[in-house]
N, C-alpha and C positions, 0 to 999 in steps of 0.2 A: 323461147321463141316469142316473137311479137304477134304474129298472125295466129288466127284460130287454127288449131290442128284438127280440122274436120276432114274426114276421109270417106271416099266412096270406093267400094270394091268394084274394080273394073271387070273382073271375070271370076267365076267360081274357082275356088282353090287358091286364089292369090290374096295375100295380105298386103294392104297398103304399106309402103316403105316406112313411114314414120310411125305407124301403129305398131310395127314390129319393134321399134325402138322403145316405145312407151306404152306397155300393156301389162296387165296383171292376170295371171291364171287363177289366183285365189285372193279375192279382195275382202279383207276383214270388214269393211263397211257394209258388205252385202252378206255378212254372216259366215264367211269362209275363214276358218282359222287353221293355221298350220305352223309348225315350228320353223323358225328361221335360224339356221346354223350360224353361230357367231364367230367372227374372226378372233376377237378377244386379245389381239396382240398386234404386232406390226409385220406386214408382208411386203417384201421387195422382190421384184422380178425384172431381170434385164433381158429383154427380147433380143437385143443386138448381140449380146455375148452368148446367149444360149442357142439362138437360131432355132428355136423350138417352141411349141405351145406351152403355156403355163399350166401346170397341173391343177391350179386353183381357179381356172376359168373354163367356161364351157361355151361352145358355139351355139347360138340361138337362131341364127339366120345366115343364109348365103355362105355356107362354109367353103364352097368352091371358089370364092373370091378372097380367101385369106391365105397368105403365104408368109414364110419366115425367112428373112433375108439378112444380109450383113449389117444393115443399119436398123433393123427392127422388124416388127410384124407389119406387113402391108395388107391393107384392107381396101378393096378395089370396087369402084363403081364404073361399069362400062356399058350398062344397058338398063332398060326399065326393070324395076323391082329389085335391082341389086342393092341389098342393104345388109352387108356383112356386119354381124354383131357378136361381140364377146361379152359375157356376163360372169361376174364372180359367183362362185359356189357358196360364198359366205355373205353375211350381212355385217354392217357396223352400226352401232347405236351411239351417235356422236363420234366424230373422227375427222381424219384428214387424208386427202389424196394429193400426191405430187406426181405429175405425169410429164415426161419429156417426149415431145412429139412434133410432127409437122402436119398441118391440116391439108386436106385434099384440095387441089386447084379446081378450076372450072366453074363458071357461072351456073348457078342452080344446084351445085353439089354442096351438101351440108355435112360437116364433120361434128360429131358430138362426143362428149365425155361427160357422163351424168351420174348422179346418185339418185336412185329411185326406190321407193318402198312398195310393199304389196298393196297399200291403200292409195298409191299414186301421189304421195308427196314426192317432190322432185327438186333437185338443185342442178343447174346446167352450166356447162361450158360449151359454147358452140361457135363455129367458124363458117362463114359463107365463102365458097371458093372464089366468087367474083369480087370479094372485098378482102384481099390478102393482108391488109394492115389493120384489121379490126377483129376484136374478140367480143362476143356477146355473152352476157351472164344473165341468168334468170332463175326464178323459182316458180313452182306450181304447187297447189295445195289440193290434196284429195281428188286429183284428176280433173279439176275445174279448169278447162282450157279457155274459158271466157274471161279469165283474169289476166290481163297483159300489162298491168301498170308496174310490174316489178322488173322489167327488162332494163339492161344497161349496156352501153357500148364503150369499149376501151381500146386505145391505140396499142398496136404491137408491131414491131419491125418485121415485116415479111413472114407471116405465119405459115405460108405454104412452101417456101423454099428454105427456110432455116428452122432448126430445132430450137424450141423454147421450153422452159419448165413452167407449167401451170399448176396452180394450187387451189384447192377448196379446203378451208378449215372451218368445220361445222361443230359448234358446241351448243349447250342449252340456252345460251344467251345471245349468240350472234353467228353470222356467216361471214367469212372473209375470203375474198378471191384475190389471188396474187399472180403476177407474171414475173418470172425470173427473180423471185424473192421479194418483189416490191408489191405491197398491197395496192390494189386498184379500186376495191369496192368493199364496203361493209354494210350488212343489213342487220339491224338489231331486232331481237324478238319483241322487245318492248314496243317497237314501232309497228310491228306486223300483227301482233295478237295471235289469234287462232290460225291465221294463214301460215304461220311459221312452220316450215318442215320439221317434223318432230317424231318420226317413227323410223324403225330400223331400215337401213338403206342397203341396197345391192349396188355394185359398181357395174356400169354398162358403158361400152364405147364402140364407135364405128361410124362410117359415113353412110349417107342415104341420099337418093335423088329427089330432094324436096322440090326442085324446079321442074319435075317431069309430070305432066298431067296424066300420062299413060300409066304411071305407077299408082294411080288412085288418089293423088293429092288434090285437094280443093284448090280453087283458083287463088284464094287468099294465101295459101301456103306457097303456091308456085311463085306468086309475086314477091312474097317475103324472101324466098330463097334466091331470087334473081334469075329465075328460069326464063324460057325453057333451056334445057341442057343440050349442048352440041355433042352428042355421043361420038360423032365421027372424029372429034379432036382428042378424044380420050385414049386410053383409060385414065381414070383419076384415082390416085392412091392417097389415103391417109396412112401415115407411118408413125407407129408408137415405138420409141426406142426402149424406154424403161418406165417403171412406176413403183411408187412406194405408197402403201395404204396402211393407216393406223386406226385401230378401233379404240376409242377412248374408254369403252367399258372393259377395262383390262381384266383378263381372266374369264370373261363370260364364255359360255359354251352354247347358249341357246336364248333366242328371244321369242316371245309369244304374246299375241294380243289377247287380252282378257275380255274385251267387249267390242262394240262397233263404234265407239266414240272417235277413234283415230287420234286420241290424246297420248302424249308421252307418258302420262300417269297410268295409262292402261297397259303398258308394256311390262310383262313379267320377265325378269332376267334370271337365268339359271347360271350359277357360278360367278366367281369374281367378286369385286367389291363395288360394283356400280361405276358411275362416271368418274374417271380419273384422267386429268390432263395435266402434264407437267413438262417443263422444259427439258429437252434432251431425252424424253422417254423413248426408248427404243429397244425392241427385242424382236426375234423372228420366230416363225413357226417351227423352224428346225433347230433352234438353239435351246439349251437347257440352262436354267438359272440355279446357281448354287450359292447358299448362304453359309459363310464361315464365321464362327464366333471366336474372337480373340480376347484373352484377358491377360493383363500385365500386372504383376506385383513387384514393387520396387522397395527394397529396404535401404534406407539412406542414412549414413552417419556423416555429420557435418562438424568439423572442428574449425574454429576461428581463433586466431591468436594475434596478439600485437606485441612486437618487441622492438627495442631500439638497438642500434649498434653498440656493442660493449655491454649489452644486457640491461640497459636502463632506458626508461621511457623519456621522451622529450620533457624538459622541465624538471628532471630529477626524480619523477615518480616511478613507481614499480611498473613492470610490464603488465598489460591486461590480457586475459585470455577468457574465452567463452567456449563451452562445449554444449552442443545440442544433443539431446537424447535421440535415439534412432527414430527416424521419421518413416512412415509407410505411405507410399503413393500407389493407388490402384487405379487401373483404367480398364474399360471394356469397350469393344467395338464390334459391330457386325457389318459385314460387307453388304453392298446392295442398297445403300442409302439409309441404314438404320442409325439410330442415335448413338453417339459415343460420349462417354463421360469419364471424368477423372476427379479424384478428390485427394487432398493432401492434408495430413495433420502432423503436428509436432508438439511435444510437451516436455517439460522438465528442463528447459534451457535456463542457464544461470550466467550472470555476468558479474565480474568482480567489482565493477564500479558503475553505479547508477543504472541498473538493468531496466530496459524499457521494452514493452511488448507492442507489436504491431500486427495487423492482419492485412493481407492483400488478396484480392479476388479479381479474376479476369474471365472473360467469356469470349469464345471464338466460334464462328459459324462458317461452315463450308457448304458448297452445293450439295444438297441431298443429305446432309448429316449435321446434326447440332452437337457441339462439344462444349463442355464447361469445366472450369477448374476452380477450385477454391482452396485456400490455405490459411492456417492460423499458426503463427510461430512466435516464439520469444527469441528474437535474433540478438546477435552480438551488439553491445552498446559500449562505446568508449567516450570518455570526456577528457578534457585537458586536466593534467595533474600538476600539483605543485604550482610553480609560477606561470600559469597559463596566460594567454594573451588578454589584453584589455578589451572592453566592449568596443565593437566595430573593427577589431583586428582579426585577420585570418591566422589561425593557429595550426601549425603543421605538427602532426604527431607521427608515431612510428607507423610503418606500413602495416596493412591488415592482410594476413595470410589466411586463406580459406581452403580447406581440403574437403572435397565431396567424394565420398565412397558410396557407390550404389550397386546393389545386387538386383538384377532383373530376372524375374521368372516369367516366361512367356508361354502361355498355353494357347495354341491355335489348332482347332479341330481336335485331332487325336494325338498331336505331338506336343512335347514340352521341352523347352530349352532354358538354360540359365547362363547369365553373363554378368561379369562384374567390371565396373569401370571406376577409375579414380581421376578426379579433376582437381587440380590445385591452381589457385590464382592468388596473385599478390597485387593489391591496388594501393595507391597513396591514400593515407588517412588524413584528410584535410577538413578541419572544422570551419564551416563558413562563419563570417562575421556575425556577431550577435548585437542586435540593436539595444539601445538604452532601456527600451520598454520591456525587454524580454524577462528580466527579473531572475534569470537562471543561467547557468553555464550552458555552452553549446552541447548538443547531443547528436551523435552520428549514428543512424540506424541502418544496419545492413540486413538483407533478407535472403540468405543463401538457399533457403528451402525452395525458392522459385526456380533455381537451377535444376532441382530434381523434377519438378513439374514439367519444365521445358524438355528435359531428357525423355520423359515418358512420351510426350507428343511427337518427338522426333522419330519415334518408332512407326508412326502411322503415315 
């Protein structure tokens, strides 16, 4: 909000409408400490589909003005002091909210969706009913309502008659506000310093009659809200269709202030591993996460042979053959984003003519999991025999036939299975031209062991 939120109690027993929206019953800055129950995960609720109250939210004010209808939860302003308010039973310590909603119409009626902490740090989304094409964003620090330099205005297509998805993404370094997936504003902690909201937040939302002086609002608030309100033209409903809330302190169960500083460093987190924000991070309070460990052992026998029609190699030389001793490829993976690895080794390979050894290594990375493969092999090597081609000439030799026999032993959880595969390939054996400066005959190097490694990763 841009105007000071100063309030006057009009009559005993009545709480000013906006004060109901932004108040704290236990402020740690004043020495009151209590446990804040942590969400610690992602929570989604579809009011339109359920047509019922969310079990994770409580009514704080004007419960008689809240109803659950086909398009979502309706929260109504139809008279002075009407300030229907729902608040989460949990807190988030860094996190994200996505809400699909329509703001309430009517000049002077304010719709709010905010994050607020016990020490009155605050991050706002607010709409004025008299300005249907505008969204206001703001922050407040430690309840200081005299600081209004952090407000922003953002265009939106008819916020009161059409549903839009609004987002607050709040982490230790910045706050990003978005409309329908497009970022409209970013505030960096480095620019704000200690003013940056940094304590566990509760989610609160609802409309209130900011433009109604009779509701206890100061004149500055009435002017900002666009009042006075014409209640005769109402009622005025804010409608929330659905929402998704993510706590970036994954696995946390409780937050507690250790002192009166109001600093993020003063927050004690019980459970979980602290702040964790990652792309696609999603789980729900009703889901269970299971981790399954899988290991694969592959025993591979590779035979490579070269032969010419009629049993002789091109150029009159004898046929060449190579046998690789049994190679073992092992891999292990754990579901849920854990690392996967595979290693391949081979030894004892021999070639009848000019054997040469090579090593090949590759690395593959997928979202949420790192995989690596490495292999060392002495693969088949053939060279021109007898009257081979001259320097600069392409020499054609007998085809190379490779047979790969692999036995897979897969252990997943408590089950074990075994499978055997045979792959046979025949490829032309063409020696590329050799330049005058090479000083040696051409050597063709094949690496059939890589087929075994590829076969392992095909399982995942």
